[in-house]
py3Dmol code that shows the C-alpha trace and the ligand (Angstrom):
import py3Dmol

protein = """\
ATOM      1  CA  VAL A   1     -89.285   4.475   2.857  1.00  0.00           C
ATOM      2  CA  ARG A   2     -87.844   7.634   4.049  1.00  0.00           C
ATOM      3  CA  LEU A   3     -84.169   7.429   3.086  1.00  0.00           C
ATOM      4  CA  CYS A   4     -81.643   9.865   4.555  1.00  0.00           C
ATOM      5  CA  ARG A   5     -77.980  10.644   4.332  1.00  0.00           C
ATOM      6  CA  PHE A   6     -76.457  11.796   7.559  1.00  0.00           C
ATOM      7  CA  ASP A   7     -73.254  12.471   9.637  1.00  0.00           C
ATOM      8  CA  ASP A   8     -70.307  11.236   7.883  1.00  0.00           C
ATOM      9  CA  ASP A   9     -72.018  10.197   4.571  1.00  0.00           C
ATOM     10  CA  ARG A  10     -73.906   7.413   6.282  1.00  0.00           C
ATOM     11  CA  VAL A  11     -77.344   6.247   4.918  1.00  0.00           C
ATOM     12  CA  GLY A  12     -80.169   5.792   7.135  1.00  0.00           C
ATOM     13  CA  VAL A  13     -83.975   4.706   7.075  1.00  0.00           C
ATOM     14  CA  VAL A  14     -86.166   7.253   9.055  1.00  0.00           C
ATOM     15  CA  GLN A  15     -88.707   5.637  11.367  1.00  0.00           C
ATOM     16  CA  GLY A  16     -90.771   8.173  13.320  1.00  0.00           C
ATOM     17  CA  ASP A  17     -88.095   9.928  15.393  1.00  0.00           C
ATOM     18  CA  VAL A  18     -85.207   7.510  15.006  1.00  0.00           C
ATOM     19  CA  ILE A  19     -82.868   6.794  12.013  1.00  0.00           C
ATOM     20  CA  ARG A  20     -81.775   3.116  11.343  1.00  0.00           C
ATOM     21  CA  ASP A  21     -78.364   3.101   9.924  1.00  0.00           C
ATOM     22  CA  VAL A  22     -78.217   0.976   6.670  1.00  0.00           C
ATOM     23  CA  SER A  23     -74.843   2.195   5.524  1.00  0.00           C
ATOM     24  CA  SER A  24     -73.687  -1.307   4.897  1.00  0.00           C
ATOM     25  CA  ILE A  25     -76.125  -1.483   1.816  1.00  0.00           C
ATOM     26  CA  LEU A  26     -73.446   0.767   0.046  1.00  0.00           C
ATOM     27  CA  GLY A  27     -71.205  -2.346   0.041  1.00  0.00           C
ATOM     28  CA  ARG A  28     -73.680  -3.994  -2.484  1.00  0.00           C
ATOM     29  CA  LEU A  29     -73.109  -1.280  -5.094  1.00  0.00           C
ATOM     30  CA  PRO A  30     -70.904  -2.110  -7.941  1.00  0.00           C
ATOM     31  CA  SER A  31     -67.430  -0.381  -7.911  1.00  0.00           C
ATOM     32  CA  ALA A  32     -67.374   2.480 -10.175  1.00  0.00           C
ATOM     33  CA  PRO A  33     -65.231   2.750 -13.367  1.00  0.00           C
ATOM     34  CA  HIS A  34     -63.417   6.017 -14.271  1.00  0.00           C
ATOM     35  CA  PRO A  35     -65.028   8.092 -15.171  1.00  0.00           C
ATOM     36  CA  ALA A  36     -67.983   7.417 -13.024  1.00  0.00           C
ATOM     37  CA  PRO A  37     -71.269   7.339 -15.149  1.00  0.00           C
ATOM     38  CA  TRP A  38     -73.823   9.981 -14.553  1.00  0.00           C
ATOM     39  CA  GLY A  39     -76.273   9.327 -11.916  1.00  0.00           C
ATOM     40  CA  ASP A  40     -76.554   8.234  -8.336  1.00  0.00           C
ATOM     41  CA  PRO A  41     -75.829   4.519  -8.093  1.00  0.00           C
ATOM     42  CA  LEU A  42     -77.772   4.015  -4.828  1.00  0.00           C
ATOM     43  CA  ILE A  43     -80.883   5.929  -6.107  1.00  0.00           C
ATOM     44  CA  ALA A  44     -80.678   4.143  -9.419  1.00  0.00           C
ATOM     45  CA  ARG A  45     -80.803   0.747  -7.545  1.00  0.00           C
ATOM     46  CA  LEU A  46     -83.217   1.753  -4.741  1.00  0.00           C
ATOM     47  CA  GLN A  47     -86.335   0.095  -6.117  1.00  0.00           C
ATOM     48  CA  ARG A  48     -84.384  -3.179  -6.652  1.00  0.00           C
ATOM     49  CA  MET A  49     -82.588  -2.947  -3.348  1.00  0.00           C
ATOM     50  CA  ARG A  50     -85.633  -1.797  -1.362  1.00  0.00           C
ATOM     51  CA  ALA A  51     -86.441  -5.007   0.364  1.00  0.00           C
ATOM     52  CA  ALA A  52     -82.690  -5.452   1.500  1.00  0.00           C
ATOM     53  CA  VAL A  53     -82.807  -1.841   2.650  1.00  0.00           C
ATOM     54  CA  GLU A  54     -86.011  -2.461   4.696  1.00  0.00           C
ATOM     55  CA  SER A  55     -84.853  -5.727   6.183  1.00  0.00           C
ATOM     56  CA  LEU A  56     -81.315  -4.108   7.199  1.00  0.00           C
ATOM     57  CA  ALA A  57     -83.301  -1.182   8.773  1.00  0.00           C
ATOM     58  CA  ASN A  58     -85.206  -3.506  11.043  1.00  0.00           C
ATOM     59  CA  ARG A  59     -82.133  -4.963  12.624  1.00  0.00           C
ATOM     60  CA  SER A  60     -79.750  -2.103  12.516  1.00  0.00           C
ATOM     61  CA  ARG A  61     -79.065   0.264  15.547  1.00  0.00           C
ATOM     62  CA  MET A  62     -81.139   3.248  16.214  1.00  0.00           C
ATOM     63  CA  ARG A  63     -80.103   6.905  16.532  1.00  0.00           C
ATOM     64  CA  PRO A  64     -82.406   9.639  17.616  1.00  0.00           C
ATOM     65  CA  ILE A  65     -83.002  11.798  14.589  1.00  0.00           C
ATOM     66  CA  ASP A  66     -82.233  14.984  16.698  1.00  0.00           C
ATOM     67  CA  ALA A  67     -78.873  13.571  17.297  1.00  0.00           C
ATOM     68  CA  VAL A  68     -77.689  13.354  13.759  1.00  0.00           C
ATOM     69  CA  ARG A  69     -76.567  15.883  11.045  1.00  0.00           C
ATOM     70  CA  LEU A  70     -78.919  15.479   8.112  1.00  0.00           C
ATOM     71  CA  LEU A  71     -77.246  15.929   4.635  1.00  0.00           C
ATOM     72  CA  SER A  72     -78.900  16.302   1.297  1.00  0.00           C
ATOM     73  CA  PRO A  73     -80.460  12.768   0.579  1.00  0.00           C
ATOM     74  CA  VAL A  74     -78.764  13.066  -2.912  1.00  0.00           C
ATOM     75  CA  ALA A  75     -75.172  13.720  -2.633  1.00  0.00           C
ATOM     76  CA  ARG A  76     -74.124  14.394  -6.309  1.00  0.00           C
ATOM     77  CA  PRO A  77     -77.023  15.369  -8.572  1.00  0.00           C
ATOM     78  CA  SER A  78     -75.875  15.501 -12.207  1.00  0.00           C
ATOM     79  CA  LYS A  79     -78.187  18.569 -12.403  1.00  0.00           C
ATOM     80  CA  ILE A  80     -80.814  20.675 -10.434  1.00  0.00           C
ATOM     81  CA  ILE A  81     -83.646  21.923 -12.565  1.00  0.00           C
ATOM     82  CA  GLY A  82     -85.488  24.932 -11.673  1.00  0.00           C
ATOM     83  CA  VAL A  83     -88.951  26.007 -12.775  1.00  0.00           C
ATOM     84  CA  PRO A  84     -89.901  29.728 -13.094  1.00  0.00           C
ATOM     85  CA  GLY A  85     -93.229  31.088 -12.009  1.00  0.00           C
ATOM     86  CA  ASN A  86     -95.148  27.754 -11.619  1.00  0.00           C
ATOM     87  CA  TYR A  87     -97.680  29.219  -9.155  1.00  0.00           C
ATOM     88  CA  HIS A  88    -100.039  32.155 -10.568  1.00  0.00           C
ATOM     89  CA  ALA A  89     -99.923  33.874  -7.131  1.00  0.00           C
ATOM     90  CA  HIS A  90     -96.191  33.976  -7.036  1.00  0.00           C
ATOM     91  CA  ALA A  91     -95.971  34.979 -10.637  1.00  0.00           C
ATOM     92  CA  ARG A  92     -98.197  38.069  -9.682  1.00  0.00           C
ATOM     93  CA  GLU A  93     -96.128  38.849  -6.669  1.00  0.00           C
ATOM     94  CA  ALA A  94     -93.070  38.708  -8.853  1.00  0.00           C
ATOM     95  CA  GLU A  95     -94.444  41.338 -11.248  1.00  0.00           C
ATOM     96  CA  GLN A  96     -95.414  43.667  -8.354  1.00  0.00           C
ATOM     97  CA  ASP A  97     -91.876  43.521  -6.558  1.00  0.00           C
ATOM     98  CA  ALA A  98     -89.190  45.127  -8.359  1.00  0.00           C
ATOM     99  CA  ALA A  99     -86.563  43.192  -6.624  1.00  0.00           C
ATOM    100  CA  VAL A 100     -88.078  40.063  -7.623  1.00  0.00           C
ATOM    101  CA  ARG A 101     -89.161  41.105 -10.858  1.00  0.00           C
ATOM    102  CA  GLN A 102     -85.593  41.365 -12.085  1.00  0.00           C
ATOM    103  CA  TYR A 103     -85.090  37.754 -11.431  1.00  0.00           C
ATOM    104  CA  ALA A 104     -88.420  36.461 -12.413  1.00  0.00           C
ATOM    105  CA  ALA A 105     -88.563  38.206 -15.948  1.00  0.00           C
ATOM    106  CA  ALA A 106     -92.029  37.173 -15.896  1.00  0.00           C
ATOM    107  CA  SER A 107     -93.680  40.125 -17.537  1.00  0.00           C
ATOM    108  CA  GLY A 108     -96.683  38.140 -18.544  1.00  0.00           C
ATOM    109  CA  ARG A 109     -94.803  35.287 -20.301  1.00  0.00           C
ATOM    110  CA  SER A 110     -95.790  31.696 -19.664  1.00  0.00           C
ATOM    111  CA  ILE A 111     -93.645  29.067 -18.172  1.00  0.00           C
ATOM    112  CA  GLU A 112     -93.355  27.421 -21.543  1.00  0.00           C
ATOM    113  CA  GLU A 113     -92.024  30.714 -22.946  1.00  0.00           C
ATOM    114  CA  GLN A 114     -89.527  31.143 -20.102  1.00  0.00           C
ATOM    115  CA  GLY A 115     -88.198  27.613 -20.218  1.00  0.00           C
ATOM    116  CA  LEU A 116     -86.420  25.897 -17.422  1.00  0.00           C
ATOM    117  CA  PHE A 117     -83.210  26.983 -15.753  1.00  0.00           C
ATOM    118  CA  LEU A 118     -80.428  25.040 -13.999  1.00  0.00           C
ATOM    119  CA  LYS A 119     -78.704  25.496 -10.628  1.00  0.00           C
ATOM    120  CA  ALA A 120     -75.224  24.484 -10.182  1.00  0.00           C
ATOM    121  CA  SER A 121     -74.959  20.847  -8.640  1.00  0.00           C
ATOM    122  CA  THR A 122     -72.403  22.193  -6.234  1.00  0.00           C
ATOM    123  CA  ALA A 123     -75.006  24.373  -4.558  1.00  0.00           C
ATOM    124  CA  ILE A 124     -76.517  21.242  -2.814  1.00  0.00           C
ATOM    125  CA  VAL A 125     -76.544  21.013   0.914  1.00  0.00           C
ATOM    126  CA  GLY A 126     -78.656  19.250   3.322  1.00  0.00           C
ATOM    127  CA  PRO A 127     -80.758  20.998   6.153  1.00  0.00           C
ATOM    128  CA  SER A 128     -78.069  20.730   8.982  1.00  0.00           C
ATOM    129  CA  GLU A 129     -75.378  22.341   6.841  1.00  0.00           C
ATOM    130  CA  GLY A 130     -77.574  25.482   6.520  1.00  0.00           C
ATOM    131  CA  VAL A 131     -77.432  28.374   4.074  1.00  0.00           C
ATOM    132  CA  SER A 132     -74.532  30.654   4.048  1.00  0.00           C
ATOM    133  CA  ILE A 133     -74.829  34.300   2.959  1.00  0.00           C
ATOM    134  CA  LYS A 134     -72.003  35.125   0.778  1.00  0.00           C
ATOM    135  CA  PHE A 135     -73.131  38.706  -0.141  1.00  0.00           C
ATOM    136  CA  PRO A 136     -74.495  40.267   2.972  1.00  0.00           C
ATOM    137  CA  ASN A 137     -75.231  43.513   1.455  1.00  0.00           C
ATOM    138  CA  ARG A 138     -77.437  41.941  -1.161  1.00  0.00           C
ATOM    139  CA  ARG A 139     -80.958  40.444  -0.573  1.00  0.00           C
ATOM    140  CA  THR A 140     -81.058  36.589  -0.471  1.00  0.00           C
ATOM    141  CA  ASP A 141     -84.703  35.273  -0.683  1.00  0.00           C
ATOM    142  CA  HIS A 142     -86.126  31.821   0.157  1.00  0.00           C
ATOM    143  CA  GLU A 143     -88.412  29.810  -2.095  1.00  0.00           C
ATOM    144  CA  VAL A 144     -89.780  26.646  -0.729  1.00  0.00           C
ATOM    145  CA  GLU A 145     -90.394  23.989  -3.454  1.00  0.00           C
ATOM    146  CA  LEU A 146     -91.562  20.308  -3.829  1.00  0.00           C
ATOM    147  CA  SER A 147     -88.569  18.642  -5.155  1.00  0.00           C
ATOM    148  CA  VAL A 148     -88.666  15.487  -7.325  1.00  0.00           C
ATOM    149  CA  VAL A 149     -85.756  13.138  -7.240  1.00  0.00           C
ATOM    150  CA  ILE A 150     -85.405  11.103 -10.419  1.00  0.00           C
ATOM    151  CA  GLY A 151     -84.872   7.365  -9.927  1.00  0.00           C
ATOM    152  CA  ARG A 152     -84.614   6.065 -13.617  1.00  0.00           C
ATOM    153  CA  GLN A 153     -82.914   7.584 -16.455  1.00  0.00           C
ATOM    154  CA  GLY A 154     -84.965   8.780 -19.267  1.00  0.00           C
ATOM    155  CA  VAL A 155     -85.356  11.191 -22.299  1.00  0.00           C
ATOM    156  CA  ASP A 156     -88.483  12.207 -24.051  1.00  0.00           C
ATOM    157  CA  ILE A 157     -90.435  10.560 -21.299  1.00  0.00           C
ATOM    158  CA  PRO A 158     -94.234  10.787 -22.030  1.00  0.00           C
ATOM    159  CA  ALA A 159     -96.188  12.601 -19.123  1.00  0.00           C
ATOM    160  CA  ASP A 160     -98.278   9.424 -18.617  1.00  0.00           C
ATOM    161  CA  ARG A 161     -95.152   7.392 -17.721  1.00  0.00           C
ATOM    162  CA  ALA A 162     -93.442  10.195 -15.986  1.00  0.00           C
ATOM    163  CA  LEU A 163     -94.125   9.156 -12.387  1.00  0.00           C
ATOM    164  CA  GLU A 164     -92.383   5.670 -13.140  1.00  0.00           C
ATOM    165  CA  HIS A 165     -89.301   7.734 -13.197  1.00  0.00           C
ATOM    166  CA  VAL A 166     -89.541   9.208  -9.809  1.00  0.00           C
ATOM    167  CA  ALA A 167     -87.405   7.829  -6.865  1.00  0.00           C
ATOM    168  CA  GLY A 168     -89.171  10.091  -4.319  1.00  0.00           C
ATOM    169  CA  TYR A 169     -89.732  13.619  -3.031  1.00  0.00           C
ATOM    170  CA  ALA A 170     -87.976  15.994  -0.672  1.00  0.00           C
ATOM    171  CA  ILE A 171     -88.262  19.637   0.431  1.00  0.00           C
ATOM    172  CA  GLY A 172     -86.211  21.936  -1.625  1.00  0.00           C
ATOM    173  CA  LEU A 173     -85.178  25.693  -0.798  1.00  0.00           C
ATOM    174  CA  ASP A 174     -84.262  27.351  -4.063  1.00  0.00           C
ATOM    175  CA  MET A 175     -82.334  30.119  -2.466  1.00  0.00           C
ATOM    176  CA  VAL A 176     -81.465  33.263  -4.682  1.00  0.00           C
ATOM    177  CA  VAL A 177     -79.563  36.401  -4.449  1.00  0.00           C
ATOM    178  CA  ARG A 178     -81.537  39.298  -6.083  1.00  0.00           C
ATOM    179  CA  GLY A 179     -79.892  41.412  -8.676  1.00  0.00           C
ATOM    180  CA  PRO A 180     -79.347  41.873 -12.426  1.00  0.00           C
ATOM    181  CA  GLU A 181     -77.125  38.938 -13.229  1.00  0.00           C
ATOM    182  CA  ASP A 182     -78.316  35.770 -14.881  1.00  0.00           C
ATOM    183  CA  ARG A 183     -80.556  33.600 -12.756  1.00  0.00           C
ATOM    184  CA  SER A 184     -78.308  30.646 -12.964  1.00  0.00           C
ATOM    185  CA  LEU A 185     -75.491  32.625 -11.372  1.00  0.00           C
ATOM    186  CA  ARG A 186     -77.557  34.055  -8.488  1.00  0.00           C
ATOM    187  CA  LYS A 187     -79.107  30.718  -7.672  1.00  0.00           C
ATOM    188  CA  SER A 188     -76.053  28.645  -7.746  1.00  0.00           C
ATOM    189  CA  LEU A 189     -74.040  30.011  -4.892  1.00  0.00           C
ATOM    190  CA  ASP A 190     -72.639  27.351  -2.554  1.00  0.00           C
ATOM    191  CA  THR A 191     -75.547  26.275  -0.110  1.00  0.00           C
ATOM    192  CA  TYR A 192     -78.208  27.881  -2.254  1.00  0.00           C
ATOM    193  CA  ALA A 193     -79.967  24.531  -3.074  1.00  0.00           C
ATOM    194  CA  VAL A 194     -81.068  22.905   0.101  1.00  0.00           C
ATOM    195  CA  LEU A 195     -82.558  19.365  -0.245  1.00  0.00           C
ATOM    196  CA  GLY A 196     -83.997  17.511   2.732  1.00  0.00           C
ATOM    197  CA  PRO A 197     -84.725  16.233   5.184  1.00  0.00           C
ATOM    198  CA  TRP A 198     -84.778  12.894   3.418  1.00  0.00           C
ATOM    199  CA  LEU A 199     -86.050  11.033   0.379  1.00  0.00           C
ATOM    200  CA  ALA A 200     -89.678  10.053   0.724  1.00  0.00           C
ATOM    201  CA  THR A 201     -90.511   7.319  -1.725  1.00  0.00           C
ATOM    202  CA  PRO A 202     -93.705   7.654  -3.874  1.00  0.00           C
ATOM    203  CA  ASP A 203     -95.670   5.118  -1.719  1.00  0.00           C
ATOM    204  CA  GLU A 204     -95.235   7.483   1.142  1.00  0.00           C
ATOM    205  CA  VAL A 205     -96.314  10.485  -0.633  1.00  0.00           C
ATOM    206  CA  GLY A 206     -99.078   9.446  -2.951  1.00  0.00           C
ATOM    207  CA  ASP A 207    -100.185  12.087  -5.494  1.00  0.00           C
ATOM    208  CA  PRO A 208     -97.541  14.908  -5.618  1.00  0.00           C
ATOM    209  CA  GLY A 209    -100.359  17.214  -6.828  1.00  0.00           C
ATOM    210  CA  SER A 210    -102.185  17.473  -3.505  1.00  0.00           C
ATOM    211  CA  LEU A 211     -99.564  18.272  -0.989  1.00  0.00           C
ATOM    212  CA  ASP A 212    -100.021  21.232   1.454  1.00  0.00           C
ATOM    213  CA  PHE A 213     -96.731  23.065   2.371  1.00  0.00           C
ATOM    214  CA  GLU A 214     -95.303  26.012   4.353  1.00  0.00           C
ATOM    215  CA  LEU A 215     -92.267  27.857   5.233  1.00  0.00           C
ATOM    216  CA  ALA A 216     -91.637  29.856   8.364  1.00  0.00           C
ATOM    217  CA  VAL A 217     -88.783  32.117   9.248  1.00  0.00           C
ATOM    218  CA  ASN A 218     -88.105  32.461  12.899  1.00  0.00           C
ATOM    219  CA  GLY A 219     -91.489  30.818  13.589  1.00  0.00           C
ATOM    220  CA  VAL A 220     -93.485  33.360  11.491  1.00  0.00           C
ATOM    221  CA  VAL A 221     -95.176  31.781   8.392  1.00  0.00           C
ATOM    222  CA  ARG A 222     -94.079  33.462   5.153  1.00  0.00           C
ATOM    223  CA  GLN A 223     -95.146  30.975   2.631  1.00  0.00           C
ATOM    224  CA  ARG A 224     -98.144  28.592   2.607  1.00  0.00           C
ATOM    225  CA  GLY A 225     -99.431  26.783  -0.396  1.00  0.00           C
ATOM    226  CA  SER A 226    -100.559  23.636  -2.031  1.00  0.00           C
ATOM    227  CA  THR A 227     -99.208  21.577  -5.078  1.00  0.00           C
ATOM    228  CA  ARG A 228    -102.758  21.673  -6.344  1.00  0.00           C
ATOM    229  CA  ASP A 229    -101.915  25.300  -7.524  1.00  0.00           C
ATOM    230  CA  MET A 230     -99.025  24.332  -9.749  1.00  0.00           C
ATOM    231  CA  ILE A 231     -99.463  25.535 -13.351  1.00  0.00           C
ATOM    232  CA  LEU A 232     -97.467  22.662 -14.714  1.00  0.00           C
ATOM    233  CA  ASP A 233     -97.745  19.508 -12.531  1.00  0.00           C
ATOM    234  CA  VAL A 234     -95.007  16.956 -11.740  1.00  0.00           C
ATOM    235  CA  PRO A 235     -95.683  14.452 -14.690  1.00  0.00           C
ATOM    236  CA  ARG A 236     -95.876  17.477 -17.099  1.00  0.00           C
ATOM    237  CA  LEU A 237     -92.586  18.947 -15.702  1.00  0.00           C
ATOM    238  CA  ILE A 238     -90.830  15.754 -15.946  1.00  0.00           C
ATOM    239  CA  ALA A 239     -91.924  15.128 -19.488  1.00  0.00           C
ATOM    240  CA  TRP A 240     -90.962  18.761 -20.573  1.00  0.00           C
ATOM    241  CA  ALA A 241     -87.601  18.580 -18.861  1.00  0.00           C
ATOM    242  CA  SER A 242     -86.796  15.387 -20.446  1.00  0.00           C
ATOM    243  CA  THR A 243     -87.284  16.929 -24.007  1.00  0.00           C
ATOM    244  CA  PHE A 244     -84.307  19.176 -23.280  1.00  0.00           C
ATOM    245  CA  TYR A 245     -82.100  16.879 -21.047  1.00  0.00           C
ATOM    246  CA  THR A 246     -81.533  13.239 -20.216  1.00  0.00           C
ATOM    247  CA  LEU A 247     -82.576  12.929 -16.745  1.00  0.00           C
ATOM    248  CA  PHE A 248     -80.454  10.584 -14.530  1.00  0.00           C
ATOM    249  CA  PRO A 249     -81.055   9.014 -11.098  1.00  0.00           C
ATOM    250  CA  GLY A 250     -80.447  11.590  -8.459  1.00  0.00           C
ATOM    251  CA  ASP A 251     -81.459  14.571 -10.758  1.00  0.00           C
ATOM    252  CA  VAL A 252     -83.502  17.106  -8.764  1.00  0.00           C
ATOM    253  CA  ILE A 253     -86.390  19.023 -10.288  1.00  0.00           C
ATOM    254  CA  MET A 254     -87.368  21.924  -7.958  1.00  0.00           C
ATOM    255  CA  THR A 255     -90.817  22.521  -9.131  1.00  0.00           C
ATOM    256  CA  GLY A 256     -91.407  26.211  -8.269  1.00  0.00           C
ATOM    257  CA  THR A 257     -92.660  28.134  -5.201  1.00  0.00           C
ATOM    258  CA  CYS A 258     -95.855  29.799  -4.233  1.00  0.00           C
ATOM    259  CA  GLU A 259     -96.317  33.341  -3.003  1.00  0.00           C
ATOM    260  CA  GLY A 260     -94.643  34.914  -0.061  1.00  0.00           C
ATOM    261  CA  VAL A 261     -90.960  34.687  -0.943  1.00  0.00           C
ATOM    262  CA  GLY A 262     -88.853  36.997   1.048  1.00  0.00           C
ATOM    263  CA  PRO A 263     -85.419  37.789   2.501  1.00  0.00           C
ATOM    264  CA  VAL A 264     -83.423  35.981   5.080  1.00  0.00           C
ATOM    265  CA  VAL A 265     -80.243  37.142   7.030  1.00  0.00           C
ATOM    266  CA  PRO A 266     -77.780  35.386   9.064  1.00  0.00           C
ATOM    267  CA  GLY A 267     -79.098  34.407  12.356  1.00  0.00           C
ATOM    268  CA  ASP A 268     -82.545  33.397  10.857  1.00  0.00           C
ATOM    269  CA  ARG A 269     -84.023  29.834  11.113  1.00  0.00           C
ATOM    270  CA  MET A 270     -86.148  28.599   8.242  1.00  0.00           C
ATOM    271  CA  SER A 271     -88.635  25.887   9.057  1.00  0.00           C
ATOM    272  CA  ALA A 272     -90.111  24.055   6.018  1.00  0.00           C
ATOM    273  CA  ARG A 273     -92.843  21.387   6.112  1.00  0.00           C
ATOM    274  CA  PHE A 274     -94.446  19.360   3.210  1.00  0.00           C
ATOM    275  CA  GLU A 275     -97.485  17.113   4.031  1.00  0.00           C
ATOM    276  CA  ARG A 276     -96.393  13.397   3.707  1.00  0.00           C
ATOM    277  CA  VAL A 277     -92.784  14.350   3.085  1.00  0.00           C
ATOM    278  CA  GLY A 278     -91.549  15.687   6.367  1.00  0.00           C
ATOM    279  CA  GLU A 279     -90.221  18.825   7.957  1.00  0.00           C
ATOM    280  CA  MET A 280     -86.928  20.369   8.363  1.00  0.00           C
ATOM    281  CA  ARG A 281     -85.124  23.315  10.025  1.00  0.00           C
ATOM    282  CA  VAL A 282     -82.427  25.217   8.135  1.00  0.00           C
ATOM    283  CA  ASP A 283     -80.230  27.805   9.766  1.00  0.00           C
ATOM    284  CA  VAL A 284     -78.954  30.896   7.896  1.00  0.00           C
ATOM    285  CA  ARG A 285     -75.407  31.728   8.761  1.00  0.00           C
ATOM    286  CA  ALA A 286     -72.691  34.129   7.621  1.00  0.00           C
ATOM    287  CA  TRP A 287     -70.569  32.784   4.768  1.00  0.00           C
ATOM    288  CA  ALA A 288     -67.978  30.102   5.586  1.00  0.00           C
ATOM    289  CA  PRO A 289     -66.467  27.844   2.955  1.00  0.00           C
ATOM    290  CA  PRO A 290     -68.529  24.580   2.524  1.00  0.00           C
ATOM    291  CA  GLU A 291     -67.547  21.632   4.296  1.00  0.00           C
ATOM    292  CA  SER A 292     -65.884  18.998   2.035  1.00  0.00           C
ATOM    293  CA  GLY A 293     -68.355  16.332   0.901  1.00  0.00           C
ATOM    294  CA  GLY A 294     -71.212  18.839   0.529  1.00  0.00           C
TER     295      GLY A 294
END
"""
ligand_1 = """\
1
MN
Mn -87.550 28.551 -7.520
"""
view = py3Dmol.view(width=600, height=400)
view.addModel(protein, "pdb")
view.setStyle({"model": 0}, {"cartoon": {"style": "trace"}})
view.addModel(ligand_1, "xyz")
view.setStyle({"model": 1}, {"stick": {}})
view.zoomTo()
view.show()
């Protein structure tokens, strides 16, 4: 299933070029206490509710996918986890480019030595919302990344059980302002975590370690890679992250980028594609306050 969120917080199933509106499924979720527990209630129940979602999809109205605004498939992740230098060629590129090196702090250190990092949950947007450039005099770079959406809560998850905790996959754009400040500051600006175009469940995607992907800016390919070249693969990343943090349904792991990162400016259009997940277009704009609802 390809599950999307669109327009005014509606939920849809993507079938080819159309979206089937399955928003009525939200009526089956339990009402949340105060405070709401961590974790996305729909994603937490997706496996159990899947048959109902699919049967709803087959009798609900169709919308052409080009006629809707695609939002992030996860509205309120409790956290967005980033991975530094998970592709050798990008780690080398980072060491050679002074502007990137500042951020990467790679200097020959392994991923395990560098550790993971967090992006603010409030940075998340969907492809149709686009990226807003808040500091036009500084360099903002794109990083296209396979993004894992957690489906089941867990801590200290063994790697050989890790994929059981995956709700699905999406394309992530880990946007960053270059500069001397802490990475978590520069990667957490509003709109600097793009997730989309939808959540593709594991049966759609198969092995997350064999996906080709690319990102183009204004039609020119900048990044082209394969998840085969990841240093730490998806199961090991989930296991490792869960030694530090409890992972909740809806949490996002952006698994690192390949070589070819580069700057974008307002007016640019990024196109990102991941084999067996999908493709999305994301416009870069001058800064404007984010829309309510993210
Ligand atoms: Mn990244």
